[in-house]
C-alpha positions, -999 to +999 in steps of 0.1 A: -109+113-043-107+102-077-103+061-081-095+049-115-087+013-129-058+014-154-047-015-175-015-033-159-002-045-193+036-042-200+044-025-165+078-027-154+081-040-120+095-017-094+128-027-076+131-021-038+149+011-043+123+023-070+094+015-045+112+032-015+122+062-036+087+066-050+068+061-016+089+073+012+075+104+033+039+100+014+008+087+023-009+071-005-046+062-009-054+029-030-087+021-049-101-014-062-128-014-089-133+023-087-138+022-047-114+030-017-094+005-006-069+017+022-042+041+028-007+036+037+017+060+053+056+052+041+079+063+069+118+060+070+134+029+075+111+012+055+084+013+082+048+017+071+010+024+090-018+009+069-055+014+074-084+003+059-098+038+060-118+029+091-096+046+118-080+014+129-045+016+116-015-010+120+021-004+121+044-024+099+076-031+078+082-038+041+110-058+025+120-070-005+118-109-014+124-127-051+114-093-065+084-086-048+076-060-019+062-078+014+050-062+042+044-076+079+019-059+100+016-059+141-016-077+136-009-105+113+029-122+108+019-135+076+038-116+046+016-098+024+035-096-009+028-076-039+046-064-071+044-027-077+048-010-115+043+026-121+015+035-143+002+070-158-020+075-130+004+065-102+013+033-086-005-003-096-003-031-072-007-066-076-010-091-048+008-122-052-003-143-025-027-174-028-053-166-050-040-135-063-066-117-079-063-084-059-051-052-079-052-017-066-044+014-080-028+047-065-059+073-057-037+102-048-012+116-024-028+137-002+002+148+015-015+147+050-016+122+079-042+096+076-066+093+104-059+066+133-080+064+162-063+054+198-064+018+213-099+011+226-103+019+262-127+001+284-145+013+312 
């Protein structure tokens, strides 16, 4: 998987409609600083499944708010809001929360389902 950092200069922020059209039906892998960060599967109805590539997957939904794409996941109900733009190598995601320093870059669309382990089962 090739991860590249691209400059975010002069990028146009994607609308919710453009984001949905670009992502729906895909599994996108994201990287930061040249390292894998996580993967997200984009489903119909603005539903998503996120993983930090550890087999632990969280279901969620996304919506548009004030020009940002915000995600709510089953394990946390505080929205995670980002602005997305399209660079020459794919999506660029800029976190818009407190201390917004995180910028992610699309690594690739592998066209496959990501690995999600089932719930932990005790003895």
